[in-house]
Z-matrix of the N, CA and C atoms (Angstrom, degrees):
N
C 1 1.443
C 2 1.528 1 110.81
N 3 1.357 2 118.89 1 -41.15
C 4 1.463 3 120.69 2 -179.09
C 5 1.528 4 111.43 3 -66.39
N 6 1.342 5 117.56 4 -31.63
C 7 1.470 6 120.30 5 176.95
C 8 1.527 7 109.94 6 -64.15
N 9 1.310 8 117.80 7 -41.12
C 10 1.456 9 122.03 8 178.36
C 11 1.530 10 110.63 9 -63.99
N 12 1.328 11 118.06 10 -40.33
C 13 1.460 12 121.58 11 177.62
C 14 1.520 13 111.24 12 -64.91
N 15 1.329 14 116.66 13 -40.03
C 16 1.460 15 120.95 14 178.40
C 17 1.517 16 110.24 15 -63.49
N 18 1.327 17 118.16 16 -44.97
C 19 1.465 18 121.91 17 177.88
C 20 1.521 19 110.78 18 -59.05
N 21 1.323 20 117.47 19 -40.05
C 22 1.457 21 121.50 20 -179.28
C 23 1.514 22 113.34 21 -68.82
N 24 1.324 23 118.13 22 -20.13
C 25 1.458 24 121.87 23 -178.64
C 26 1.521 25 112.84 24 -88.68
N 27 1.311 26 118.25 25 -14.17
C 28 1.462 27 121.04 26 -179.05
C 29 1.516 28 108.40 27 -72.72
N 30 1.335 29 116.42 28 121.08
C 31 1.458 30 119.28 29 -179.48
C 32 1.523 31 112.40 30 -113.44
N 33 1.327 32 118.65 31 -16.24
C 34 1.459 33 121.56 32 177.95
C 35 1.523 34 107.96 33 -116.42
N 36 1.323 35 115.35 34 122.57
C 37 1.462 36 120.37 35 -178.00
C 38 1.522 37 109.89 36 -128.78
N 39 1.315 38 116.09 37 154.61
C 40 1.459 39 121.12 38 178.36
C 41 1.520 40 109.78 39 -80.69
N 42 1.331 41 115.08 40 136.67
C 43 1.461 42 121.04 41 174.69
C 44 1.528 43 106.64 42 -79.31
N 45 1.328 44 116.75 43 116.62
C 46 1.465 45 120.21 44 -177.50
C 47 1.526 46 112.70 45 -107.59
N 48 1.323 47 117.30 46 -12.87
C 49 1.467 48 120.82 47 175.49
C 50 1.523 49 108.39 48 -159.33
N 51 1.319 50 115.60 49 155.65
C 52 1.462 51 121.77 50 -177.68
C 53 1.529 52 109.03 51 -138.03
N 54 1.325 53 116.59 52 137.84
C 55 1.461 54 121.91 53 175.01
C 56 1.522 55 107.36 54 -128.62
N 57 1.323 56 116.92 55 113.95
C 58 1.463 57 121.34 56 178.18
C 59 1.524 58 108.97 57 -101.46
N 60 1.337 59 116.01 58 142.40
C 61 1.459 60 119.50 59 177.39
C 62 1.524 61 110.55 60 -148.16
N 63 1.322 62 114.18 61 161.10
C 64 1.458 63 122.58 62 177.77
C 65 1.512 64 107.33 63 -129.83
N 66 1.324 65 116.93 64 136.38
C 67 1.452 66 121.62 65 -179.20
C 68 1.523 67 109.81 66 -123.42
N 69 1.319 68 115.95 67 131.15
C 70 1.458 69 120.44 68 176.89
C 71 1.521 70 108.56 69 -69.77
N 72 1.339 71 117.12 70 131.27
C 73 1.462 72 121.48 71 -179.98
C 74 1.526 73 111.54 72 -92.96
N 75 1.292 74 116.67 73 -29.27
C 76 1.463 75 122.06 74 178.38
C 77 1.516 76 107.54 75 -179.02
N 78 1.289 77 116.41 76 152.76
C 79 1.456 78 119.56 77 -177.38
C 80 1.517 79 110.14 78 -59.57
N 81 1.361 80 115.90 79 124.67
C 82 1.454 81 121.72 80 179.68
C 83 1.526 82 114.37 81 80.00
N 84 1.325 83 118.03 82 0.58
C 85 1.463 84 121.85 83 179.62
C 86 1.527 85 109.98 84 -103.75
N 87 1.317 86 116.62 85 158.35
C 88 1.472 87 119.01 86 176.53
C 89 1.532 88 110.33 87 -60.48
N 90 1.314 89 115.52 88 146.91
C 91 1.456 90 120.73 89 177.55
C 92 1.517 91 111.39 90 -90.99
N 93 1.315 92 115.91 91 -176.29
C 94 1.465 93 121.82 92 179.95
C 95 1.525 94 109.22 93 -123.79
N 96 1.316 95 115.80 94 132.53
C 97 1.461 96 121.73 95 177.25
C 98 1.524 97 109.66 96 -97.34
N 99 1.330 98 115.61 97 146.56
C 100 1.455 99 121.40 98 169.03
C 101 1.527 100 108.14 99 -135.80
N 102 1.310 101 114.90 100 145.70
C 103 1.463 102 121.47 101 173.92
C 104 1.522 103 106.28 102 -125.52
N 105 1.325 104 115.81 103 112.78
C 106 1.454 105 121.11 104 179.40
C 107 1.526 106 108.05 105 -91.00
N 108 1.314 107 115.82 106 123.39
C 109 1.458 108 121.73 107 177.65
C 110 1.524 109 108.69 108 -99.54
N 111 1.320 110 116.92 109 123.93
C 112 1.460 111 122.20 110 172.25
C 113 1.519 112 105.47 111 -95.58
N 114 1.305 113 116.21 112 122.19
C 115 1.465 114 121.34 113 -172.85
C 116 1.522 115 110.78 114 -110.27
N 117 1.323 116 115.27 115 134.66
C 118 1.471 117 121.99 116 179.07
C 119 1.524 118 112.22 117 47.22
N 120 1.347 119 115.60 118 53.01
C 121 1.470 120 122.63 119 176.32
C 122 1.523 121 113.43 120 55.14
N 123 1.328 122 116.31 121 37.46
C 124 1.457 123 120.15 122 175.10
C 125 1.509 124 115.60 123 100.71
N 126 1.328 125 118.54 124 1.49
C 127 1.458 126 120.46 125 178.12
C 128 1.529 127 110.77 126 -63.66
N 129 1.325 128 116.20 127 -31.91
C 130 1.467 129 122.87 128 177.74
C 131 1.520 130 107.89 129 -146.47
N 132 1.306 131 116.37 130 161.00
C 133 1.459 132 123.06 131 171.48
C 134 1.518 133 107.47 132 -136.35
N 135 1.339 134 115.44 133 151.75
C 136 1.455 135 120.46 134 176.16
C 137 1.520 136 107.87 135 -147.68
N 138 1.329 137 116.92 136 139.66
C 139 1.459 138 121.22 137 -178.75
C 140 1.522 139 109.45 138 -112.20
N 141 1.332 140 115.31 139 122.75
C 142 1.454 141 122.27 140 174.04
C 143 1.523 142 107.73 141 -91.64
N 144 1.337 143 117.39 142 148.29
C 145 1.454 144 121.72 143 178.14
C 146 1.530 145 109.40 144 -128.91
N 147 1.334 146 116.55 145 66.93
C 148 1.465 147 120.34 146 -177.04
C 149 1.527 148 112.46 147 -78.31
N 150 1.344 149 115.04 148 160.92
C 151 1.463 150 118.23 149 171.77
C 152 1.528 151 107.58 150 -76.55
N 153 1.338 152 116.52 151 177.67
C 154 1.468 153 120.95 152 -173.44
C 155 1.526 154 112.23 153 -59.36
N 156 1.327 155 117.97 154 -44.91
C 157 1.471 156 121.02 155 -178.51
C 158 1.527 157 111.41 156 -65.57
N 159 1.337 158 117.14 157 -44.30
C 160 1.465 159 120.16 158 178.50
C 161 1.522 160 111.42 159 -66.17
N 162 1.333 161 117.65 160 -33.51
C 163 1.466 162 120.63 161 177.38
C 164 1.525 163 110.13 162 -60.72
N 165 1.319 164 115.89 163 -45.17
C 166 1.474 165 120.76 164 179.63
C 167 1.529 166 110.52 165 -60.08
N 168 1.315 167 117.61 166 -46.00
C 169 1.467 168 122.22 167 -179.50
C 170 1.530 169 110.84 168 -65.81
N 171 1.329 170 117.13 169 -45.33
C 172 1.463 171 120.10 170 -178.59
C 173 1.525 172 111.69 171 -63.87
N 174 1.321 173 117.16 172 -41.98
C 175 1.467 174 119.24 173 178.70
C 176 1.524 175 111.55 174 -65.33
N 177 1.320 176 117.43 175 -36.27
C 178 1.470 177 120.69 176 176.81
C 179 1.527 178 110.57 177 -66.10
N 180 1.326 179 117.36 178 -42.06
C 181 1.473 180 120.63 179 176.33
C 182 1.529 181 110.73 180 -60.89
N 183 1.315 182 116.51 181 -44.14
C 184 1.461 183 120.06 182 179.85
C 185 1.526 184 111.23 183 -63.76
N 186 1.322 185 116.58 184 -36.94
C 187 1.471 186 121.74 185 -178.51
C 188 1.530 187 112.25 186 -71.96
N 189 1.326 188 116.90 187 -36.58
C 190 1.463 189 120.29 188 -172.74
C 191 1.532 190 113.90 189 -96.27
N 192 1.316 191 117.67 190 0.47
C 193 1.464 192 120.86 191 180.00
C 194 1.517 193 110.74 192 -99.80
N 195 1.315 194 115.64 193 138.87
C 196 1.466 195 119.24 194 177.38
C 197 1.514 196 111.02 195 -70.99
N 198 1.323 197 117.04 196 -33.91
C 199 1.462 198 121.63 197 174.70
C 200 1.522 199 108.60 198 -147.74
N 201 1.330 200 115.03 199 148.88
C 202 1.457 201 121.44 200 -178.93
C 203 1.522 202 107.94 201 -133.81
N 204 1.305 203 115.57 202 140.10
C 205 1.453 204 122.15 203 177.90
C 206 1.523 205 108.31 204 -121.49
N 207 1.332 206 116.51 205 157.83
C 208 1.454 207 121.05 206 177.35
C 209 1.513 208 108.53 207 -132.24
N 210 1.325 209 115.67 208 126.99
C 211 1.467 210 122.79 209 177.97
C 212 1.525 211 107.55 210 -90.02
N 213 1.319 212 116.37 211 106.01
C 214 1.462 213 121.88 212 -176.91
C 215 1.524 214 112.48 213 -65.62
N 216 1.304 215 117.38 214 -32.78
C 217 1.459 216 120.85 215 -177.85
C 218 1.528 217 111.58 216 -72.24
N 219 1.327 218 116.14 217 -45.31
C 220 1.460 219 120.95 218 -176.13
C 221 1.526 220 113.31 219 -96.16
N 222 1.337 221 116.94 220 -7.98
C 223 1.479 222 123.39 221 -178.87
C 224 1.528 223 110.96 222 60.08
N 225 1.348 224 115.36 223 51.10
C 226 1.464 225 122.10 224 -177.61
C 227 1.524 226 109.65 225 -118.53
N 228 1.336 227 115.99 226 128.13
C 229 1.456 228 122.80 227 173.81
C 230 1.519 229 107.11 228 -87.53
N 231 1.343 230 117.92 229 125.99
C 232 1.457 231 122.68 230 -172.39
C 233 1.529 232 110.04 231 -121.77
N 234 1.332 233 117.76 232 92.50
C 235 1.473 234 119.81 233 176.31
C 236 1.519 235 109.86 234 -78.88
N 237 1.323 236 116.74 235 148.74
C 238 1.473 237 120.03 236 175.89
C 239 1.513 238 109.07 237 -136.72
N 240 1.321 239 115.05 238 156.26
C 241 1.462 240 121.81 239 -179.50
C 242 1.535 241 111.21 240 53.61
N 243 1.315 242 115.21 241 54.31
C 244 1.458 243 120.90 242 -179.20
C 245 1.514 244 110.47 243 -71.27
N 246 1.338 245 115.81 244 129.82
C 247 1.456 246 121.93 245 176.65
C 248 1.521 247 107.90 246 -93.71
N 249 1.312 248 116.36 247 114.41
C 250 1.460 249 120.19 248 179.07
C 251 1.512 250 109.46 249 -81.95
N 252 1.309 251 116.47 250 135.48
C 253 1.451 252 122.08 251 -178.82
C 254 1.534 253 112.06 252 -88.29
N 255 1.328 254 116.98 253 36.32
C 256 1.454 255 121.23 254 -179.12
C 257 1.519 256 108.54 255 -84.05
N 258 1.319 257 115.89 256 127.84
C 259 1.469 258 119.61 257 -179.46
C 260 1.494 259 110.25 258 -114.66
């Protein structure tokens, strides 16, 4: 029982996998993006529904960060050790 309570108290988890998708909403209409975050190897999942511009930024952050965390309580994506592509 205490293990279950401990799991329920964890609000920040590591993003261990990401699945991005786009869905057509109607012919000739803008589509909808989703980014599914797999947290701590499947312990939790969370789906973001950003607009097109935010999707581009979020995917770039995920690509350029050595590790990313997600705060389930505050709904905050937390990239760390970002590698800047400045040459």
